[in-house]
Structures are given as C-alpha cells and as structure tokens.
C-alpha positions, 0 to 999 in steps of 0.5 A: 796618751803622750799629750798630757793636755788632752782632756780625754787622757785626764778623764781616763786617768781620773777613771783609773783613780776611781777604779783603784779607790773601788778596788782598795775600798776594803783596805781602808781600815788596814790602811788606817792601822798601818798609817797609825803605826808609822806616824808615831814612829817619827820623832815630832821634830827632826834636826840635822847636827850643825855643820861648819862652813867658814864662820857659819853653822848650817843645819836643817830641821823639821818643826813639829807637825810640819812636812818639810825641812827648813834650812837655817844657819847661825854664826859659829862664834855665837855658840856656847858649846856644841851640845848646847847649840844642838839641843837648842835646835832640837828643842822648842826654843829657837835662837834669836840669831838664827837665820832662816834661808829657805822654808820648804813648808812656805813654798808648799803652802804657796804652790800646793806641790813643790820639789826643791832640786839643787840648793847651794850657798855661794862661797862668800855666804852671801847668796843662796841659789836653788831650783824649784819645780812646782809642776803647775803645767803652766811653766816652761822647762828648758835647758841650755847646752852652754855655760854663761857667766853673769856678773850679779846685778847686770842684765842677762844680755851682758852674760859672757859665754864660756862654753857651748855643747853642740853634741845633744848626746851630752848634758852640761854640768858645772861645779868648782874645785873644793878650794874654789880656785877653779871652775870645772866644765873643762877647767876655768880660772874662777878669778878670771873666767874670761881667760878661756878654757883648758882641756884636760884630755880629748873626749873619748866615749866611756872615759870620765874625769873628775877634777880637784885642786890642791896647792898647785896640783890637780888630782883627777879621778879617771878611768882612761886607759893607761898606756904601757901600764903594769896595772891590769885593774879596771875602773878608776884610778887617781892622777896627779899633775901640775896645774901648768901641765893640765893640757899635757897628753900624758897624765903624769903621776898615777896612784892606783887602788889595790888589786882587790879594790875599786876606787869610786869617788874622792873628796879633798881638804886642805890637809887630806884626801878622802877616797871611796872604795868598794871591796867585794861590793862593800864600802870602804873609806880612807884618808891620805895626808897632804902633802904626799911625798911622791915624785912624778916619775913612778906609779904608786899604790894607795896602800903605800901612802899609809891611808887611814881607813874609817871604821864602819859598823857592819859589812852591810852598811851603806855610806853617804857623804855629808856636804863637807863644804869646808875645805879647811876642815880636818873632820869628814862627815858621813851618814851611815845606815843599815836596814836595821840601824837608824841613820847615824851621822859620824864625824871622822877626825882625819888628824887624830884618827878618831871618830865621834857619833854626832847624831842618830835618828830617833825612833819612837816605837812605843804604843804603836800597836805591834810587837814591843821593840826594846830600847836601842840594843848596843851591837858591834863587832870590834874585830870588824872595826879594828880590821879597818884601822891601820896596821900600826899597833898604836893606831889599833889601840887608839881606835879600840879605845875610841870605839869603846866610848863611841858605840852605835845602836841598832835593832839587830837583836830584834831584826835580822839583816844578813848578806847572801850571795846568789848564783845567777844563771851564768854563775855570777854571784849576786849580793842579796840583803835579807831582812826579817823579824827574829820573832815573827818570821816563819821559815817557809811560811812567810810572805816576802817583798823583793826590791830591785833597781839595777840601772845607771850604776846607782846603789840600791837604797837599803837604808833604814826605814821605820815604815818597814817595821810594819811589814817585818812585825807581821812576819814579812821578809824584805830583800834587796837584790843588788843586780848587775847594772846597779852600783856596788861592784864598781864600773864593771858591775854597771857595764855588765847590766847595761846596753846589750847586757841588760838581760843580766839585770833581769835574770839576776832579779829572777834568781834572787827571787828563786833563792828566797823561795828555795832557801825557805825565807819566803813561802813559794806563792807569797813573793812580791816585787817592787821597783822605782822608775828604771827599776820597774823595767827589771820587775816588769820584764821578770813578770813577763818571763816568769808570771807565776813567780810573783804574787803581786808587784808595785811599779812606781813611776815605771819605765815600761815602754822602753822601745817607743820611748827610746825611739822618740828623741824629743823626750828629755832623757832619750838621747842620754839614755842611749848610753844606758840602754842602747840606741834602738835606731841601731838594729842590734840594739833594737833587737836587744831592747825589744826582747825584754821591753815590758810593754812589748812582751806581755804574755797573752792569755796567761795568769798575771800577778796583781799589780799596783802602778803609781804615776804622776801627770807632771813627771818629766822623767817617765811619762805618765802614759807609760804606766797607763799604756802598760795597764791597758795592755795587760788587762787586754792580754792576760786572763780575764780574772787576773786583769781585775787586780791591775790598778793604777793610781795617778797623782794629778799634781805631783812629779817623778819624786812624789808629793807630800812630806814625811807624814804624807809618805806614811799614808802612801806607804800604808796604801802600798802595803795594804795592796800587797796584803790584799793581793796575798789574801792576808788582808785581815791577819 
C-alpha cells in the first residue's frame, strides 16, 4: 500500500470512499442541517487588524464568499486614523493604494488544491518568498541538508555554501535575529556571510539554543546544564553574553526563571525583552526593559529585573504571538483564545504598561436553528487581571483603570468552561478542560467527545471554534486532555510522555475519559474520542486497551502503524521521529513501541467502537496506507458486527493539512459530527 502510484491502491481507496458514502447515506439531512448552522456563524468577510512593520501596514482579509485569505499591505503614512483604516479594510470599499501581495484564492483556482507553508517578506520590504504545496503527484519534494547564499539576480551555480549538515538525524533551519544583524544556523554576520560561522557551543543531544541579539549582546534561551549552579530548576533559562564571547565555552550571565515557573520562549525589541512562561501549566507573558542593569558575574532571577506581566482574561486562556516583525515597536501583539471566547487580538504597550483590544472575531448566531445565543456577554475577573500586574500600587491602579475601559467579551454565561485536574494511574495530575452548554447539558445523560494529541511538546489546541456550538447546543460535552507528551507543563511534561514513557500519554487519556464518566459529565456508554496525526496514536492505543470505553472515534490523518513506519528510514520523518518515539532498531525501544503500536495490538474477536478514519493520498507526513492498513486489520480482527461501522474517507487531492477553505471545513466538520451522532444512536434527535 505504500506505493501510492499503484492503480490497485487507488481503486481500493475509491471503494472505501464508496462504502463510507453508503454508510453515511442516512446522515445527508443531518449533515445539511449542521452545515447550515455552521456557515452562517462565520462573518461574511474576515480581516486581521493592520500590523506595522517599518513604513508598511500588513494585513490579511477573506473577501465575502471566498474560501482563502489575501495578504495585503499599504504605506502607514497613507492612513487617516487607525479606525478609519481598519473599517476600510473590513468594509466593501478597498483602498486604491492597497497592494495585494499574495492571493490564496487565485492559487487554489489555478491548482485545485493549495497549501501555502512559509510566507516571508524580506527585511527591506522588496521581496516576498513563500513555499507552495499543490500535491499534484507530478512534483518532486526534496530538502537539502545545507544552507546556501545566493545573490539575487545570479544563477544558482554561483551559490555560496554556508553550512552543510552531514548527520541525517538533524534537520536544517535558518532564521535571523530580530534586529537583522545576524543569521542563525550557527551565527553568521548578515552583512558579511562569507566571513564564516561562529559556533555557540558543541552539539549535545537534547540541548537547544535559541539566539537573539541586542546592542552587542546575544540573548540565548537554552536548557544546557549549568555547571556548579545553585539553581535546581529544570527546563530553559536565559543567557546573556557579548558578541565577541559567543564561542566561549562558559556562558557568562545567567537569568533564571522563578522556582515555580517554566520559561518557554522569548521575543526581542529595541527597548524590551518579552518572555513566555508557564506556571502550573498555565501561560504567563512579561516584558523586561532594556538596558538591563546587571553585571556579568552573578546569576539573577527574572523577578529581580522588575518584569511587567501582561494581563490575561482567564486561567484557561491560550496565547499565540502575533508576527511582531517590527524591532523598533513598543507594542507586543498576541492572539488570546478560549473555548468559550472568540479569538481576541490584543496589543500590549510595554512602555505604558497598558493594553488595548484591537479586534475580536465576529460570530453571527442569529437564525441558525438552535438555541438563541445572546449578544456577547461581558465577563471578567478583575482580581485575576490585577494579580498579573506588577506589585507597585500605582501600576495596579493604572492597570485597573485601563481594564475597566477595555473588556473582552465571551459566551461564558451560555457555555461553561472549567479546568480540572485528573489523577492518572501513577498519581500525576493531568489537566482536563471541560466545555458544555449550561442549558442543554444533563448530568450523567449527555454524550461527550474527548480530544487529545500528546506529542512533540505541542500545546493542545483549545481555541474558539464556532462549529463546536452545534455539538454543545445538542447537550454534548467537549473535553480537552493535556496528556503527557504534549505542551503546557514545560519540557519535563513532554519528556515524561515521549520515548520509553509513551505509555503515560495513553493512560493519561484513558483516565481523563474515566473522569468524565465517573463525575457525571458524560453518560457511561456515550463517550467518543478524536485525534489528529500523532494524536491518533494515543486514541488508537486506548481503544485497543479499553475497547469498551469509547462508543466511537474519529482518527484524522492517523499515525497508527508506528513500528513499521519507524523501521523505514526512507520515509521523510522517520529519523527525526526517533527522538520523539524511539528507534525501533534498538531492542528496548522496539519492545516499547511494539507494546502500544495501534496497528500491532488490535484485540482479536472483541467488540470495537465505530471509527471514522480520514486520510489523504498526497499526505507526505503520514502515509495514506497507515489508515488503510489499520482499517483492513480492524475489520479482519474484531467481531463481525462491529467491523461494519469502521469507515475510511480519503481525499484524492489533499495533503496532511486538509483541503478547502473555511466553508469547505464546515462541510467536513458536519460530516464528522453526523458520524458521531449516528454511532451514538442519536441521529434523529
């Protein structure tokens, strides 16, 4: 099946699609109802607030009726006030001086399928570079384990080799410091790239360095061991050293997070350093003023540098940084989101210690055929806001005054969102976010859907999704399990759910499911599960171990045949995945992987949940054969009655990240929700 050019495989996948269509034929009306609920909730046009970078304002918008965004810009000096500028972009009238840089809709019309990956504007604003996947089966995908420098306008034969990676277990990426003065593979002078590389430290397994530059000093976020340190913390800390000392074996000035915090990321501006933390798995952001009045002889804690913590609306809030390209800006932009709060774009003024809400996603909930959702309800906890402000009374007063005039809006009076901690099999507390309708949910009688990922240290996406209202309004519970192996708890949380510890991810997911049933959130025989890509590993393994726990499951582009995939080094991600899952060519790793691999542990003869598998022929990350093999083996192994409810739907043109724009995604979600409702026996309710 791994030969995707084999006509027999394509014929087989088409037959699977025919079977899925036949199985889902009685859901056509429900899918139409669900889709007609979801699409009107979307605003007719979507526009991001303009973000300044140098003399330009960059923004995106989706025109009415279109599926994909358009990237635009205009000179900042042409605006006549921010509000006027913003409404211009959101309205029907477009600026005559607007420059369209990239139109995804034109690409999709030309190729039928399109996925734009990296998209970057050059520092001088004269060039746009982007990567494009059209998945047409006639393109050659390849990577070079090296960095080359080409002068624009010259032939590729004149490319200057800068760096070559000879170890296939590493991938190569390239970026630049925020001020544009250095390129970082190792460290390269951006003005004179031919001057050679400067190495920060010797390469050590598991040790990472993230480099920024400010006024002759490198700021390096790292988890390298600290020799003779008084700090017993784990994870990342901040190092500061002079540019001329970058190759010194001893890191010179160390800035440590407080004991109960984990430092995750940083961003840098001309006047400020922004730091991302987690505290008990919850996000925190702060800024520090430049210049920092510290010497190079003593370690300091970040709290000693008088940080300003950005106010956030809730302890269940997720935080995503904006692009924040402008090194000279004093405003830091983030996107805040909750399962019950439409995405909110906030600008934090690091000079004034204030913030402003510049945009919140519009949601149209009128005439969608379900319960009437009122206009946004104002909901906030002033004590939570003030706790994040500095200890100074004047700062707290200013923060409170600013907060009273800037309130975010959410649906928390209609939908409940709560964060619980579940005791896993070994006593570890696992965060579980639970969302349900205050009106429609019935204790002990409601169906539920458990979402999980738990890999690569990635945070589980718990952001607002208006499609989800179609489940919540029907009494469903949607819960998000932040199992070990994912993000949220710092590097140790990831490590404790990867490699030989992968069983922790799976059992955490199982125990979160038990919690939902035991505490009455979900009816005992009405629990479903959903996973994406590597997240399907924990769902598939959980179903093998406890096939009666779940009534149904959805596996999207699933990673299920773990042993066979990791034993094939010719596949694009195999060698890189050794760090995450282990190398099965090592006996102890093989034994561990084989013990939970979903494909290798399907229980023979047992009853099994109903399962929808979605896949794509042109998926370069997880082969379409993984889902196809798994479906065939489940049908062959489980009881004859259960195997009829295992279906697979394959996109013959799409890739790993799906196909279609925002309206097409509504149809896809409606299909998945209808499958769950049919599997749960509530098709006509």
